[in-house]
KEDOVEX-95905 format. One record per residue (C-alpha): residue number from 1; residue in one letter; x negated, y negated, z. Coordinates in Angstrom, 2 decimals. Layout:
// residues N
<site><resi>NUM</resi><resn>A</resn><px>X</px><py>Y</py><pz>Z</pz></site>
...
This chain:
// residues 95
<site><resi>1</resi><resn>M</resn><px>-149.81</px><py>79.52</py><pz>171.45</pz></site>
<site><resi>2</resi><resn>Q</resn><px>-146.07</px><py>79.01</py><pz>171.75</pz></site>
<site><resi>3</resi><resn>F</resn><px>-144.90</px><py>75.79</py><pz>173.40</pz></site>
<site><resi>4</resi><resn>D</resn><px>-142.00</px><py>76.90</py><pz>175.58</pz></site>
<site><resi>5</resi><resn>R</resn><px>-140.04</px><py>75.15</py><pz>178.31</pz></site>
<site><resi>6</resi><resn>R</resn><px>-142.45</px><py>76.21</py><pz>181.06</pz></site>
<site><resi>7</resi><resn>R</resn><px>-145.50</px><py>74.81</py><pz>179.26</pz></site>
<site><resi>8</resi><resn>F</resn><px>-143.61</px><py>71.59</py><pz>178.48</pz></site>
<site><resi>9</resi><resn>L</resn><px>-142.69</px><py>71.11</py><pz>182.14</pz></site>
<site><resi>10</resi><resn>Q</resn><px>-146.24</px><py>71.86</py><pz>183.26</pz></site>
<site><resi>11</resi><resn>A</resn><px>-147.69</px><py>69.34</py><pz>180.82</pz></site>
<site><resi>12</resi><resn>F</resn><px>-145.07</px><py>66.72</py><pz>181.66</pz></site>
<site><resi>13</resi><resn>G</resn><px>-145.55</px><py>67.17</py><pz>185.41</pz></site>
<site><resi>14</resi><resn>A</resn><px>-149.32</px><py>67.00</py><pz>185.15</pz></site>
<site><resi>15</resi><resn>A</resn><px>-149.17</px><py>63.86</py><pz>183.01</pz></site>
<site><resi>16</resi><resn>A</resn><px>-146.70</px><py>62.18</py><pz>185.35</pz></site>
<site><resi>17</resi><resn>A</resn><px>-148.68</px><py>63.07</py><pz>188.49</pz></site>
<site><resi>18</resi><resn>S</resn><px>-152.01</px><py>62.00</py><pz>187.02</pz></site>
<site><resi>19</resi><resn>S</resn><px>-150.63</px><py>58.66</py><pz>185.89</pz></site>
<site><resi>20</resi><resn>I</resn><px>-149.02</px><py>57.80</py><pz>189.23</pz></site>
<site><resi>21</resi><resn>L</resn><px>-150.91</px><py>59.34</py><pz>192.12</pz></site>
<site><resi>22</resi><resn>P</resn><px>-154.51</px><py>58.16</py><pz>191.68</pz></site>
<site><resi>23</resi><resn>A</resn><px>-153.58</px><py>54.54</py><pz>191.15</pz></site>
<site><resi>24</resi><resn>R</resn><px>-153.16</px><py>52.29</py><pz>194.15</pz></site>
<site><resi>25</resi><resn>V</resn><px>-150.07</px><py>50.15</py><pz>194.27</pz></site>
<site><resi>26</resi><resn>S</resn><px>-151.21</px><py>46.60</py><pz>193.66</pz></site>
<site><resi>27</resi><resn>A</resn><px>-148.09</px><py>45.08</py><pz>192.15</pz></site>
<site><resi>28</resi><resn>A</resn><px>-145.35</px><py>43.40</py><pz>194.15</pz></site>
<site><resi>29</resi><resn>T</resn><px>-143.01</px><py>46.35</py><pz>193.52</pz></site>
<site><resi>30</resi><resn>A</resn><px>-143.79</px><py>50.01</py><pz>193.92</pz></site>
<site><resi>31</resi><resn>P</resn><px>-143.78</px><py>52.35</py><pz>190.91</pz></site>
<site><resi>32</resi><resn>K</resn><px>-140.46</px><py>54.12</py><pz>190.45</pz></site>
<site><resi>33</resi><resn>V</resn><px>-140.00</px><py>57.82</py><pz>189.67</pz></site>
<site><resi>34</resi><resn>V</resn><px>-136.68</px><py>59.53</py><pz>188.96</pz></site>
<site><resi>35</resi><resn>I</resn><px>-136.47</px><py>63.30</py><pz>189.46</pz></site>
<site><resi>36</resi><resn>I</resn><px>-133.49</px><py>65.08</py><pz>187.96</pz></site>
<site><resi>37</resi><resn>G</resn><px>-132.48</px><py>68.24</py><pz>189.80</pz></site>
<site><resi>38</resi><resn>G</resn><px>-132.58</px><py>68.67</py><pz>193.55</pz></site>
<site><resi>39</resi><resn>G</resn><px>-133.24</px><py>72.39</py><pz>193.84</pz></site>
<site><resi>40</resi><resn>F</resn><px>-136.45</px><py>73.82</py><pz>195.25</pz></site>
<site><resi>41</resi><resn>G</resn><px>-138.60</px><py>72.32</py><pz>192.50</pz></site>
<site><resi>42</resi><resn>G</resn><px>-137.01</px><py>68.88</py><pz>192.41</pz></site>
<site><resi>43</resi><resn>A</resn><px>-136.92</px><py>68.43</py><pz>196.17</pz></site>
<site><resi>44</resi><resn>T</resn><px>-140.53</px><py>69.61</py><pz>196.51</pz></site>
<site><resi>45</resi><resn>A</resn><px>-141.71</px><py>67.29</py><pz>193.73</pz></site>
<site><resi>46</resi><resn>A</resn><px>-139.88</px><py>64.34</py><pz>195.29</pz></site>
<site><resi>47</resi><resn>K</resn><px>-141.27</px><py>65.07</py><pz>198.74</pz></site>
<site><resi>48</resi><resn>Y</resn><px>-144.88</px><py>65.39</py><pz>197.67</pz></site>
<site><resi>49</resi><resn>L</resn><px>-144.84</px><py>62.46</py><pz>195.24</pz></site>
<site><resi>50</resi><resn>R</resn><px>-143.70</px><py>60.28</py><pz>198.08</pz></site>
<site><resi>51</resi><resn>T</resn><px>-145.99</px><py>61.85</py><pz>200.69</pz></site>
<site><resi>52</resi><resn>W</resn><px>-149.16</px><py>61.91</py><pz>198.59</pz></site>
<site><resi>53</resi><resn>S</resn><px>-148.66</px><py>58.29</py><pz>197.56</pz></site>
<site><resi>54</resi><resn>D</resn><px>-148.34</px><py>57.20</py><pz>201.22</pz></site>
<site><resi>55</resi><resn>H</resn><px>-144.78</px><py>56.05</py><pz>200.45</pz></site>
<site><resi>56</resi><resn>G</resn><px>-146.19</px><py>53.82</py><pz>197.70</pz></site>
<site><resi>57</resi><resn>V</resn><px>-143.96</px><py>55.39</py><pz>195.03</pz></site>
<site><resi>58</resi><resn>D</resn><px>-140.20</px><py>54.79</py><pz>195.06</pz></site>
<site><resi>59</resi><resn>V</resn><px>-138.76</px><py>58.26</py><pz>194.40</pz></site>
<site><resi>60</resi><resn>T</resn><px>-135.12</px><py>58.77</py><pz>193.39</pz></site>
<site><resi>61</resi><resn>L</resn><px>-133.69</px><py>62.29</py><pz>193.33</pz></site>
<site><resi>62</resi><resn>I</resn><px>-130.61</px><py>62.87</py><pz>191.15</pz></site>
<site><resi>63</resi><resn>D</resn><px>-128.53</px><py>66.02</py><pz>191.24</pz></site>
<site><resi>64</resi><resn>Q</resn><px>-124.98</px><py>66.83</py><pz>190.22</pz></site>
<site><resi>65</resi><resn>R</resn><px>-124.36</px><py>68.68</py><pz>193.48</pz></site>
<site><resi>66</resi><resn>A</resn><px>-124.52</px><py>67.26</py><pz>196.99</pz></site>
<site><resi>67</resi><resn>H</resn><px>-125.54</px><py>70.61</py><pz>198.54</pz></site>
<site><resi>68</resi><resn>H</resn><px>-127.68</px><py>73.61</py><pz>197.67</pz></site>
<site><resi>69</resi><resn>Y</resn><px>-127.73</px><py>77.08</py><pz>199.17</pz></site>
<site><resi>70</resi><resn>S</resn><px>-131.09</px><py>78.64</py><pz>199.96</pz></site>
<site><resi>71</resi><resn>C</resn><px>-131.53</px><py>82.08</py><pz>198.45</pz></site>
<site><resi>72</resi><resn>V</resn><px>-134.76</px><py>82.65</py><pz>200.34</pz></site>
<site><resi>73</resi><resn>M</resn><px>-133.14</px><py>84.00</py><pz>203.51</pz></site>
<site><resi>74</resi><resn>S</resn><px>-129.86</px><py>85.22</py><pz>202.00</pz></site>
<site><resi>75</resi><resn>N</resn><px>-130.61</px><py>88.79</py><pz>203.11</pz></site>
<site><resi>76</resi><resn>L</resn><px>-129.96</px><py>87.61</py><pz>206.67</pz></site>
<site><resi>77</resi><resn>I</resn><px>-126.31</px><py>87.10</py><pz>205.72</pz></site>
<site><resi>78</resi><resn>L</resn><px>-126.01</px><py>90.78</py><pz>204.85</pz></site>
<site><resi>79</resi><resn>N</resn><px>-127.05</px><py>91.88</py><pz>208.33</pz></site>
<site><resi>80</resi><resn>R</resn><px>-124.92</px><py>89.11</py><pz>209.88</pz></site>
<site><resi>81</resi><resn>S</resn><px>-127.85</px><py>87.24</py><pz>211.44</pz></site>
<site><resi>82</resi><resn>L</resn><px>-126.82</px><py>84.07</py><pz>209.58</pz></site>
<site><resi>83</resi><resn>R</resn><px>-123.69</px><py>82.66</py><pz>208.01</pz></site>
<site><resi>84</resi><resn>L</resn><px>-123.55</px><py>81.22</py><pz>204.49</pz></site>
<site><resi>85</resi><resn>A</resn><px>-123.08</px><py>77.76</py><pz>206.01</pz></site>
<site><resi>86</resi><resn>D</resn><px>-126.49</px><py>78.15</py><pz>207.73</pz></site>
<site><resi>87</resi><resn>L</resn><px>-128.21</px><py>78.27</py><pz>204.32</pz></site>
<site><resi>88</resi><resn>K</resn><px>-126.53</px><py>75.11</py><pz>203.08</pz></site>
<site><resi>89</resi><resn>G</resn><px>-128.99</px><py>72.31</py><pz>202.46</pz></site>
<site><resi>90</resi><resn>T</resn><px>-128.37</px><py>68.81</py><pz>201.22</pz></site>
<site><resi>91</resi><resn>S</resn><px>-130.01</px><py>66.89</py><pz>198.41</pz></site>
<site><resi>92</resi><resn>I</resn><px>-128.59</px><py>63.57</py><pz>199.63</pz></site>
<site><resi>93</resi><resn>N</resn><px>-131.62</px><py>62.71</py><pz>201.78</pz></site>
<site><resi>94</resi><resn>P</resn><px>-134.31</px><py>65.41</py><pz>201.66</pz></site>
<site><resi>95</resi><resn>F</resn><px>-136.85</px><py>63.26</py><pz>203.53</pz></site>
């Protein structure tokens, strides 16, 4: 079996989630997680880490860009139902 980038990320994500989520926060400070990349995957991981931990995990999302454009509904630009600015999202505060 070849160990490629996808398998590495799956293993890393599973290990990180299993080490953080089941444990209850009993220390004075909450556990801290840094997620690099605020696209669909990064924003979703940050959202659910925070939600599933009942805001017990301090999640920081780092991305080189302040905005992302959704490609999911980009076909609506072609028929002029939306403008490109309508697909612009922000990774500054995704919560």
